[in-house]
C-alpha positions as CSV (number, residue, x, y, z in Angstrom):
1,M,14.2,-6.2,14.5
2,S,10.5,-6.8,14.7
3,N,8.9,-6.2,11.3
4,L,4.4,-4.4,12.2
5,V,2.7,-5.0,9.5
6,I,0.1,-2.8,8.6
7,G,-3.1,-4.7,6.7
8,Q,-1.7,-7.7,6.7
9,T,-5.5,-9.1,5.9
10,G,-5.1,-7.3,1.9
11,F,-3.5,-9.3,-0.7
12,I,-0.1,-7.8,-1.4
13,G,0.0,-7.2,3.3
14,N,-0.9,-10.9,3.6
15,S,1.5,-12.1,1.4
16,I,4.4,-10.2,3.0
17,Y,2.7,-10.8,6.8
18,S,3.4,-14.6,5.9
19,K,6.9,-14.2,4.5
20,L,8.4,-12.2,7.2
21,N,10.0,-13.5,10.4
22,N,9.5,-12.2,14.2
23,V,6.4,-10.3,12.8
24,V,3.9,-9.0,15.8
25,P,0.3,-8.9,15.9
26,F,-1.6,-6.2,14.5
27,K,-5.3,-6.1,14.0
28,P,-7.6,-3.2,15.1
29,I,-11.0,-4.0,15.6
30,S,-11.1,-0.9,12.8
31,W,-9.3,2.2,11.3
32,S,-11.0,4.8,13.8
33,T,-8.8,6.4,15.9
34,N,-9.4,5.0,19.3
35,D,-8.8,1.0,17.9
36,L,-5.7,2.3,16.4
37,E,-4.3,3.7,19.7
38,E,-5.9,1.2,21.3
39,E,-3.5,-1.8,19.0
40,F,-0.9,0.7,18.9
41,S,-1.2,0.4,22.7
42,K,-0.2,-3.5,22.6
43,L,3.4,-3.0,21.0
44,D,6.7,-2.9,23.1
45,N,8.2,0.5,22.4
46,T,11.7,-0.6,23.9
47,K,11.8,-3.0,20.2
48,T,12.1,-1.4,16.8
49,Y,10.1,-2.2,14.3
50,S,10.7,-2.1,10.5
51,L,7.2,-0.8,9.4
52,F,5.2,-2.0,5.9
53,W,1.8,0.1,5.2
54,A,-0.1,-2.1,3.2
55,A,-3.8,-1.2,4.5
56,G,-5.9,0.7,1.7
57,N,-8.6,-0.9,-0.1
58,N,-9.4,1.6,-2.2
59,N,-9.3,1.8,-6.2
60,N,-10.3,4.1,-8.7
61,N,-13.8,3.1,-8.0
62,S,-13.5,4.1,-4.8
63,T,-16.1,7.3,-3.8
64,V,-14.1,10.8,-2.0
65,S,-15.8,10.0,1.1
66,K,-13.4,6.1,1.2
67,I,-10.4,7.4,0.5
68,K,-10.5,10.2,3.4
69,E,-11.3,7.9,5.5
70,E,-7.8,6.1,4.0
71,I,-5.8,9.2,4.6
72,D,-7.9,9.6,7.6
73,S,-6.2,5.9,9.3
74,V,-2.7,7.0,8.3
75,L,-2.7,10.1,9.5
76,A,-3.8,8.7,13.3
77,T,-1.5,5.6,12.1
78,V,1.9,8.6,12.4
79,K,0.4,10.1,15.4
80,C,0.0,6.6,17.4
81,L,3.8,5.7,16.4
82,K,4.6,9.1,17.8
83,K,2.2,9.0,20.5
84,F,3.9,5.5,21.7
85,N,7.2,6.6,21.3
86,L,7.3,3.4,18.9
87,K,11.0,3.3,17.2
88,I,10.9,2.7,13.7
89,D,14.2,1.4,11.4
90,N,12.5,1.7,8.6
91,C,9.2,2.0,6.5
92,N,7.8,0.8,3.4
93,I,4.5,1.9,1.8
94,I,2.7,0.1,-0.9
95,S,1.7,2.2,-2.9
96,S,0.4,2.2,-6.9
97,A,2.1,2.5,-10.0
98,G,-1.3,2.9,-12.5
99,A,-3.2,5.3,-10.6
100,I,0.0,7.6,-10.0
101,Y,0.8,7.1,-14.2
102,A,-2.5,6.8,-15.2
103,G,-2.3,9.9,-17.5
104,S,0.4,8.9,-18.7
105,V,1.5,7.3,-22.0
106,G,4.7,5.0,-23.5
107,I,6.9,3.7,-21.3
108,I,6.8,4.5,-17.2
109,N,10.5,5.1,-15.3
110,E,11.4,7.4,-12.7
111,L,12.0,9.9,-15.0
112,V,8.3,10.1,-15.7
113,K,6.5,12.7,-13.6
114,E,3.6,11.9,-11.7
115,N,0.0,12.2,-14.0
116,P,-2.3,11.2,-11.4
117,I,-6.3,11.5,-13.5
118,S,-8.3,10.5,-10.4
119,E,-9.2,11.2,-6.8
120,Y,-7.5,7.5,-6.5
121,G,-4.3,8.1,-7.7
122,K,-3.8,11.8,-6.3
123,S,-4.6,10.3,-2.8
124,R,-1.6,7.3,-3.4
125,I,0.9,11.0,-4.0
126,E,-0.8,12.2,-0.4
127,I,-0.1,9.2,2.0
128,E,3.3,8.7,0.1
129,K,4.0,11.8,0.9
130,I,2.4,11.7,4.8
131,F,5.2,8.6,5.6
132,T,7.7,11.2,3.6
133,N,7.2,13.4,6.1
134,L,7.8,11.0,8.8
135,A,10.8,9.1,7.5
136,Q,12.6,13.0,7.0
137,E,11.6,13.9,10.1
138,L,12.5,10.5,12.5
139,Q,15.7,10.3,10.2
140,I,14.8,6.7,8.6
141,N,14.8,5.1,5.9
142,L,11.4,5.0,3.4
143,N,11.4,2.5,0.6
144,I,7.9,3.2,-1.9
145,F,6.7,0.6,-3.8
146,R,4.8,1.7,-6.6
147,L,3.0,-1.1,-8.2
148,T,1.8,-2.0,-11.4
149,N,-0.6,-4.7,-11.9
150,V,-0.5,-8.0,-9.3
151,F,-1.8,-11.6,-10.2
152,G,-1.5,-14.3,-7.6
153,S,-3.4,-16.2,-5.2
154,K,-5.8,-15.4,-2.7
155,E,-7.3,-17.9,0.0
156,K,-10.7,-15.2,-0.6
157,N,-11.9,-13.1,-3.4
158,N,-14.3,-10.9,-3.5
159,T,-16.7,-10.8,-7.0
160,S,-14.6,-7.6,-7.6
161,S,-11.3,-9.2,-7.1
162,G,-9.2,-9.6,-10.3
163,L,-9.0,-8.6,-14.6
164,I,-10.9,-11.8,-15.2
165,N,-13.9,-11.4,-13.0
166,N,-14.3,-7.9,-14.4
167,L,-14.4,-8.8,-18.0
168,V,-17.0,-11.1,-17.5
169,E,-19.0,-8.9,-14.8
170,S,-18.9,-6.5,-17.7
171,N,-19.4,-9.0,-20.2
172,F,-23.2,-9.9,-18.3
173,S,-23.9,-6.1,-18.0
174,R,-23.2,-4.9,-20.7
175,K,-21.3,-1.9,-19.1
176,Y,-17.9,-0.5,-19.8
177,L,-15.1,-1.7,-17.9
178,N,-12.3,1.0,-16.6
179,I,-9.7,0.4,-17.2
180,F,-7.2,2.5,-15.7
181,V,-4.5,2.9,-17.8
182,S,-4.1,4.3,-21.6
183,L,-4.9,0.7,-23.5
184,F,-1.9,2.2,-25.7
185,T,0.5,1.7,-23.0
186,R,1.7,-1.4,-22.2
187,Q,2.0,-2.9,-19.0
188,D,3.2,-5.2,-16.7
189,Y,1.8,-7.6,-14.7
190,V,4.2,-8.8,-11.6
191,D,3.9,-11.9,-9.7
192,L,2.8,-11.3,-6.1
193,E,5.6,-14.5,-4.9
194,F,7.9,-12.4,-6.8
195,V,6.5,-8.9,-5.3
196,T,6.2,-10.5,-1.8
197,N,10.2,-11.1,-2.1
198,N,11.6,-8.2,-3.8
199,I,10.0,-5.9,-1.1
200,C,11.3,-8.1,1.7
201,Q,14.3,-8.4,0.7
202,I,14.7,-4.0,0.1
203,S,13.7,-3.7,3.2
204,M,16.5,-5.4,4.5
205,T,19.3,-3.6,2.5
206,G,18.9,-0.4,3.9
207,L,17.7,1.1,1.0
208,S,16.4,4.5,0.5
209,N,14.3,4.6,-2.0
210,Q,11.4,5.4,-4.5
211,Y,9.8,1.9,-6.8
């Protein structure tokens, strides 16, 4: 089986790309429908793919228009999968725990109701639903990874990357730092290598769950 990692230039996506074997190249010029279609047309539709979606680069500070662009790229991706008749064995979606449960207080587990308080959080749920519908239509396994705060090394970090950079910038600028969940909420910080290993392992087991 071939692995199709969409968004491998990102923090988590790049780590997944590096860990997996038999990964097919997928680097569209942009996330426009035309560029996505051109990149999808290069894929061999006689192969079977394990799909990893880790393309989003938005956060709680993103504008509504930027968030909509990402959702449009998800819809365009799903459209291309169908148009080029690609055989998808399973879907693995990188989502966000912090944004989806931002309005919740206390320990978060699978019984806690989703409670986003930002457009970004709401968009994570919308993207999850798009892939859930696709998985149901294709009758394939779906893993949704709602990750907590992931830390690790990255070859190139931008100035807004990481908690420490934001704390330093907030201190110098005398601006409030936006913490996405209540300070009374106990948060976990998980290592990138640990996250990547688990995502890759779970994707190969045939499980169909939300994480």
